[in-house]
C-alpha positions in Angstrom: 95.8 103.7 117.6 95.4 100.7 115.2 93.7 99.9 111.9 93.0 96.7 111.1 92.6 94.5 107.5 90.4 91.7 107.7 89.3 89.6 105.1 85.7 90.1 106.3 83.5 92.5 103.9 82.2 95.9 105.9 79.4 95.8 107.8 77.6 98.9 106.1 79.1 99.1 103.3 77.9 102.2 100.7 78.3 101.8 96.7 78.2 106.1 96.3 81.1 107.8 97.9 82.0 111.8 97.8 86.0 111.3 96.5 84.9 109.8 93.7 82.7 110.2 90.0 81.0 106.5 89.9 79.6 104.2 92.1 82.4 101.3 94.3 82.1 97.9 93.2 81.2 95.0 96.3 84.4 94.5 98.6 84.6 91.5 100.0 87.3 92.8 102.4 87.4 95.6 104.7 89.7 98.2 106.4 90.4 100.9 108.7 90.5 104.7 108.3 90.9 107.9 110.0 90.3 111.5 108.7 89.5 115.0 109.3 86.1 116.2 108.8 86.8 119.5 107.4 89.8 120.8 104.4 90.9 123.2 107.1 94.6 122.2 107.3 97.5 123.1 105.2 101.5 124.8 105.3 103.4 123.2 108.3 104.7 120.4 109.7 102.8 116.6 109.7 104.5 113.6 112.1 103.9 110.6 112.7 105.8 107.4 114.6 103.8 104.0 112.8 104.6 100.9 112.4 103.8 99.1 108.8 102.1 95.9 109.1 103.7 92.2 109.0 101.9 90.9 105.8 102.6 87.0 108.1 102.3 87.1 111.6 106.1 87.2 113.4 107.8 87.3 110.1 108.6 90.7 109.3 111.0 90.0 105.8 107.6 88.6 104.0 107.1 90.8 101.2 103.2 91.1 100.3 100.5 93.7 99.2 99.5 96.5 101.4 99.5 100.6 101.2 99.8 101.7 104.9 99.9 105.6 105.3 100.1 109.7 106.2 99.0 112.0 104.0 96.9 115.4 103.5 93.8 115.0 100.7 91.9 117.4 99.2 88.2 117.2 97.6 86.9 114.6 95.1 88.5 113.0 92.1 86.5 114.9 89.5 87.2 118.1 91.9 90.8 119.5 92.8 92.8 116.3 93.9 95.6 117.3 95.4 97.7 114.5 97.6 100.7 115.1 100.3 101.9 111.1 100.6 104.1 108.8 102.7 103.0 105.3 101.8 104.8 102.3 103.0 103.4 99.5 100.8 104.4 95.0 101.2 107.0 94.6 98.4 109.7 95.7 101.3 110.1 95.7 104.1 113.0 98.2 103.8 111.6 101.1 102.0 108.3 103.9 101.8 107.5 106.3 99.3 107.1 110.0 99.2 104.3 111.3 96.5 102.4 114.4 95.2 99.3 114.0 93.2 98.1 116.8 91.6 94.8 117.0 89.4 92.0 119.0 88.1 88.7 116.7 86.8 90.1 113.6 87.2 87.9 110.7 86.5 90.4 108.3 87.9 93.8 108.3 89.0 96.8 108.8 85.8 100.4 108.5 86.2 100.8 112.2 85.4 99.8 113.6 88.0 102.4 112.1 90.1 105.4 113.2 91.8 107.1 110.1 93.6 109.7 108.6 94.7 111.3 105.4 96.4 113.5 105.6 99.6 115.4 102.8 100.4 115.8 102.4 104.6 118.3 101.4 106.9 115.9 100.2 108.6 112.7 97.1 108.6 109.6 99.4 108.8 107.3 96.7 109.9 109.6 95.2 112.7 109.3 98.4 115.0 108.4 102.0 115.2 109.4 104.6 113.0 108.4 108.4 113.0 107.8 109.6 109.6 107.0 113.6 108.4 106.9 116.1 105.8 106.8 119.6 105.9 104.9 121.5 103.6 105.5 125.0 102.8 104.1 127.6 99.7 107.1 126.9 97.7 108.7 123.5 99.3 107.9 120.4 100.2 110.4 117.9 102.2 109.6 114.7 103.6 111.6 112.7 106.7 112.2 109.5 108.0 113.4 109.4 111.7 114.7 113.1 111.4 116.4 112.7 108.0 116.0 114.5 105.5 114.6 112.2 102.2 113.4 114.6 99.5 113.1 118.2 99.3 110.5 119.2 96.3 110.7 122.8 95.6 108.7 125.3 93.1 106.5 124.0 90.4 103.2 124.5 89.9 102.3 121.2 91.7 103.3 122.0 95.3 99.5 122.0 96.2 97.8 125.5 97.3 93.9 124.7 98.9 93.7 123.2 102.4 93.2 119.3 102.9 92.2 117.1 105.3 94.5 115.2 107.4 94.7 111.4 106.8 95.5 107.7 108.3 95.0 104.7 106.2 95.7 101.0 105.6 94.1 99.4 102.1 95.0 96.1 99.7 95.2 96.2 95.9 92.5 94.1 94.0 93.7 90.7 93.1 95.9 92.1 89.9 97.9 93.4 92.3 99.1 96.7 90.3 100.4 99.1 93.4 101.8 98.2 97.3 103.2 94.8 95.8 103.4 92.3 93.7 103.4 88.9 95.9 99.3 89.6 97.2 98.8 85.6 97.9 101.6 86.0 101.2 98.9 88.0 102.3 97.0 86.5 105.8 94.7 88.5 107.8 93.7 90.5 109.8 97.1 92.5 109.0 97.2 95.2 110.9 98.9 99.3 111.4 100.1 100.7 114.3 100.2 104.7 115.1 101.9 105.9 118.3 101.2 109.5 117.8 100.0 112.5 115.2 100.8 115.8 115.2 100.7 118.8 113.0 102.8 122.4 113.4 101.0 125.6 111.7 103.4 127.2 109.7 103.0 130.6 111.2 103.1 132.7 108.3 99.8 131.3 107.4 97.5 134.8 109.0 93.9 132.8 109.5 93.1 129.4 110.2 91.1 127.4 109.0 91.7 128.7 105.5 
């Protein structure tokens, strides 16, 4: 699967979204996303073999601005905002980010919602495919890259309990470049993230599915 970000506006854009409180402004660029239709996934192992985009063709070391993802997401921001993320960003060819977002009735993002860590890799995330995974259990979340444990989060109120959608997308910040990499001027389009496969392994401790 290829998700492509283009320098052209979307063909059928709408100003409303069930995930947002307010109407969305006009977007001059378009990109791709895949998501499951319903909030029907919960505890288990999520993994994808993925290659992050090059900011410029043939130059995997060049930094820019993008966020390439594999994550679970629950509801609109104004309801039960839940995320468990693996994010590869345009500010480094040798790092990724693990993240949990947990909020209720949120109008917009606030840094207090987030529990995030950055992880340095011993490989270039843009030049080849690598396997990224997280395990989500009632009292634990663990993140992996190529089978190596990166981080383990145990206990705490902000381990999600509600079921969620599976999502993968590619996006960039606006010209302020507040997240995803400061070197936004280096971006060249189209930009593509590639997914070889995705797998979900259900935890056998859940009595029924969907949750």
